[in-house]
N, C-alpha and C positions, 0 to 999 in steps of 0.2 A: 642627481645622476646615478646610474647604476654602476656597479663594479665591473671591470673588465679583467677576466682571469686569463693568464697565459697557461695552457694545458700542454704545450710541447714547444721546445725552442731547440733547434738543431742547426748545425752547420757543416759545410764541407770543410776539408782541409784547406788552409791557404797555402798556395804554392807560387813560387817565384815567377814574375813575368818574363816570358821569352825563354827561361831556362828550366823552369820546374815541370812538375808531372802533369800539370793542367794546361800547358801551353797549346796543345792541339786539341782541347775540348772547348766546343763553342759554349758561350755563356747561356744560351737558351737550354742546353743540355745540363749544365750545372744546376741551373735554377729549377727546371722542371723535375730533376731527380730530388732535389732537397725538399721541394714542395710535397712530393709524395711521401718522403721520409718523414716529414712533420706530421702528416695525416695518420701515418702508420703508428708513430710514436705516441700520439695522443690516446690511442686506445679504440674504443668502440665507435668510431665515426668513419664516414666515407666522404669522398670529395664533394658529393652532391649536397652535403649538410653545410658546406661553406657558402656563404652568400656573396662575398666579394673578396678580391685580392689586391693588396697595395704593395708594390715592389720598388724599392729605392735603387736609383742608378745614377751615377754622377755624370756620365757622358752616354745618354740614351740615344745613340746613333749606330750605324752600321749593323753589326751583328747583335748589338744591344738596342737597336732602334725599333720603330714600328709598334710601340707599346708593348714592351717585353712582358709586362705584368699580365697582359691578356694572352699574348702569344704562348708564353711558357705554361700557363695553367691548361692550355688546350693540348700542347705537346705532352704534358703530363697525364692526359686523359681525363681531366676534370670534365663534367658535363658542360654543354654548350651554354647552360643558364648561369654558369659561374662567371661573374664579370671580373675586370681587372684593370688597373691603372698603374702608371709609372710616375714616381716621385722623385724630384731633384732638388735636394738641399745640399749638394756636394758631399762632404765628409760625413754629414748626419742623415744622409738620405735613407739608410736602412732603418735608422731609429725613428725618423719622420714617418716612415711607412707603417711602423708598428704603432706609433702613436695615433695616426689617422685611422688605422684598422681598429684600434681600441676605442676611439672616439665613437665610431658607428655603433659599437656595442653599448658604450656608456649612454648614448643618445636614445637608444632603443630602436635605431634603424636597422640593426642586423643582430642575430643571435650568435652567429659565428662567422669570423672573418680570418684571414691569413695576412700577415705582415712580414716583410723581409727585405732582402737586398741582395744586389748582384754587381759585380764588376769583373770583367776580364781585361786586365790592363795589357795583356799580350795582344789582344784583338783590337781594342781601341785604346790609343795612347793617351797620356795625361794631356789635357787640353783639347782632346777630340782630333778629328782627321782634318778639319778646316777651320781653325779659330779665326774669327774675324772681328778684333776689337773695334769699338766705335771710333773713327778717326779723329773727330772733333773732340769727343769727350775725353779721349786719352790725354789730350793737352791739359784739361782741367783736373782730371782725377785719375792719372796714369796708374796709381797704386791699386786701384780696383782690378788691374790686369797683372798685378805683381807676381813674379815667381814665388812659389811656396818657400823655396830655399832661401831666397833673400829675405822673406818675412821672418824666417828662423834666425837668420844672422842679425836682423834688426832687433829681435827680442834679446838675443845674447848680448848685443852691444849696448842697448838701452838699459838693461837690468842686470847687468853685470854677472851673466852666467858663464863661467869660465869654460875653457876647452876641457880642462881636467875634470871638471864636474860633469860635463856633458858625457865624456867618455866613461866616467865611472858609473853613470846612470845606464848608459848602453850596455856595459859589461853585466850589470846586474840584471838587466832584462834577458839578456842571452843566457845567463846562469839560471835564472828562475825558470825559463822556458825548457832548458835542457833537463832540469830537475823534474819539472812536471811531466815531460814526455816519458822519462825513465820510470816514473811512478804511475803512468797511465791515468793521469789526472784530467785529460781532455775528453771526458765522457760525453760532451755535447758534439763531438765529431761523429758523423755517419761515414762509413768506408764508402767511397765514391767512385763510380765507373769513370775512368779517364781513357781517352783516346791516345793513341800513337800511330804514327805512319812509319812502317818498316819497309826499307828498301829490299826488293826482291832480285833475284838472280837475273831476271829478264829486264831490269832497269826500271820497272814500275814499283809504286809504292802500295802497300797493303795496309788498310786500316785495321788495327787491333786495339782490344780493350783490356784494361787491367784495373784492379782496385787500389785506390790511393787512400790511405788511412792516417796520414800524419802530415803535419805542417813541414814543408821541406826547406824552409828558409832559416831554420834555427842552426846557429853556428855554435856547436858545443866546444869548439877549439879556441873560441875568442879569448884573447888576453888584453889586458890594459896596455902592455907594451906594443901589441899589434895594432890596437886601435889609435894609439899616439903617433904611429908612423904614417897613418892615412892623411892625405892632402885634402885641404877644404875644397869643396866642389862648386860652391855658388858665388864666392868672392875671394879674391886675391888676399892673402893673409887672414882669411876668415877662420871660424872655428867649427863650422857645420860640415861634416863629412858624411861619406856613405855609411860609415859605421855607427854614427850617432843620429842617424835618420831612419825614418820608417822605410821598410822594403816596399816596393811596388809588386803587387800580388794579384793573383786571380782567386776568386772564391764566391760562394753564395751562401745565404743563411735565412731561415724562415721560423716563424712562430705562429701557433694557432692560437686565436683569442676567442674566448666564449663568454656569454652571459651566464648569471647564475642559474637562469632557467635552463640553458643548454647543458650545463654541467650536470644538473640533476637528471635531465631527460636522458642523457647518454651515459651517465654513471662516471663521469670523467673525474681525474684526480688533479686539481689545479696545482701549478707550481707556485705561481706568485701573482699578485695584482700589480698592474701599472697604476701607480698612485698620482703621479704628477710628471709633466713633461713641459719644458720651456726653452726659448731661445732668446738670444740677445745679440745686438750688434756692437762691433768694436772697430778700431781703425784697421782698414784693410791691409796696410803695410806692416802690421804686426798682429795678423789674424790669429796666431797661436795663443794669444792671452785669452781667447774666448771663454774657456772653462773657468777662468779666474773670476768672471763675471756671471756666467750662467748658473754656476753651482750655488753662490750665495742668493740669487734670484730664486732658484728652485727651492732651497731650504726655506726661504722667507715665505714662499707661497704655501709650503707644507707646515709651517710653524715648527721647524725643526733646527737643530744645530749640527755642526760637523761631528760632534762627539756622539751623535745618535746613529751614525752610519757605521755599519760593521764591515762593509767591503766596498771598495771603490774600483771602477775601471775607468781610468783617465787615458784617453788614446794618445800613444806616443807618436804623434805626427813627426816631431823632432824632440830630441832630448832637451834642447834649450827651452822650448816653450812648456813642455811637460813639467820640467823642473821649476821654471818660474811660477807656473799656476799652483803647484804643490806648495811652494814656499809662501806665496801670498794668501793661500787658504790656511796657513798655519798647520799644514799636514806633513811637515818634514820629519816628525818623529812618529809618523804612522805608516812608514814605508812597507811594514809587514802586512798591512791590509790594503795596499794599493797594487794593482796589477800583479797578484800574487802568483800567477803562472806565466809571468812575462807580458810583454806589450808589443805594439806594433814594430818596434825596432827589431825584435827577434821573430815575431810571428807574421808580420806584414800588415799593411793597410790597403785592402782592396776598396778603397774609396766608398762607393755607394753601398757596398756590402757591410762595411765596418760596424756601423751602428747596430745592425741586426746580428752581426758576429759577436760583438761585445755583449749584447743581450744574453745570448746563448751561454757564453762563457760565465758571465756574472751569475745567472740563475743557477747553473751547474754548481758553482762554488758556494752559493748561498745555501743550497740544499745540502751539500756535503759538510759545510761547517755549521748548519744550524743558524745562520745569521738572519736576523729579522728584516734589516733595512739594508739595501744596496743602491749605489748611484753609479751610473755610467755617464761620461761626458766627453765632449770633443771639441776642438776648434774646427773652424769651417772656413774654406776659401772665399775670398771676398770680404772677410772680416766679420765673423759671428762665432758664436758659441752656443752649444746645446747641451741639455742635461735632463736626465730621467731619473725618477725615484721608483724603486721596486720593493714591495713588501712581501715576504715569504708567507705562503699559506701553511696552516697547521697541518 
C-alpha cells in the first residue's frame, strides 16, 4: 500500500455547549470554514485538487444532518465535483473519517482527500433529538444504551479509581491547558468566525460576527478543594462529577491527506504519515476501558512497544476511565508525555470532532517537540476503543 501523508491538520476552538462563543454558530459554518482553512494551510493546492471528503459526526441529524460531509464542502465553495460522506463511530468519528480518507490514498483510489469531524452539542444534544432504543432488545442488553456517566461510575467502582485520584487528574488537565494557552501552544487552532445575536433597541436581534481564537472552557482558577466540593452527577454516592468529566463542546477539525505523487506534484511539506489505525470492542457498560485494549492491539499490529511512543493523546471522556487505561497500559510514570496541553476535561469533547481535533493537537505537538511517533486513542459509546499511530515526517 502507498503512504498517506497529512499535509495540514487544523481545528476551530472548542467552546462550551450552550454558553460558549460558538453557541450561535451553526455546525455547517464551523465545518465549512475549517475545511477552507485546511486547504489554505496546506500550501499550493486548491479545493478542486481534493477528490473526496470524509467527515465524522456522532449525531448526524438536524443542523448536522443531510450528509454534512457533502453539504459543508459545497458551502465552503468546493467544486461540485468534490464528493463527501458522513461517518459515525461516536467518539472516534473524526479519527475514523481521517482513517477512511487516508485509506483511499493508500489504496490508490485518490491522490488527495480531506478527513475531519464536527459536532455542535449546542444544536444537537447528546443522544440526538429523538432517541428510540429498541424496546425488546433493551431487556436483553440494556447496557448498549447505558448513560456514559454510569459507565464512568462502573469503571471507577470495578477498578478502584478513587474520587481523589479522579479530581487530581482533572486538576492537572486544567493546569496543563491553562499553561498551554498562556504560552500560545495551541498552534493548530485557526481563529474562527463566530456568530452572535445582539438585541437591538427596537426589540429585534441583529446577527453579528466576531473571531474566536481560544478554547473557552478552560478553568484556570480550578483548585483541588473546589473539585472536592462538587457533587456526583450520575449516581448517588458516586465519584464522577462535572469537574472530573469531559465538557460538552462545539467544534470542528480537518486534515488534508495526500499521496507521495500529490506531495511532489504540488510541492507540499508533509507533517506526518498515518501508519496504523484500529478499533476494538469491549463491554458496553464500561465503554471507557476501550483504549486499554485498542492501544495494545495497535502497537501489536505495528510491531511496536509503548516505550517507542513519544507522545500520547488519550481522550479524557472521564477521569476514571482515562486513569484506568493509563494504569493498565503501564503509563502512569509517563504523564509528562500524555495530553501535554491538557485533555477533554479542560478543553472539551465535541464528540464526532474529537478524533480529528486530537489529531491536529498531536501533530502540532510532535512537530514542536520533534517526536517521531505519536498515538491518539479514545473510548467509544456502545463499548469500543480506537487508536491511531502517526509518524512524523523529516
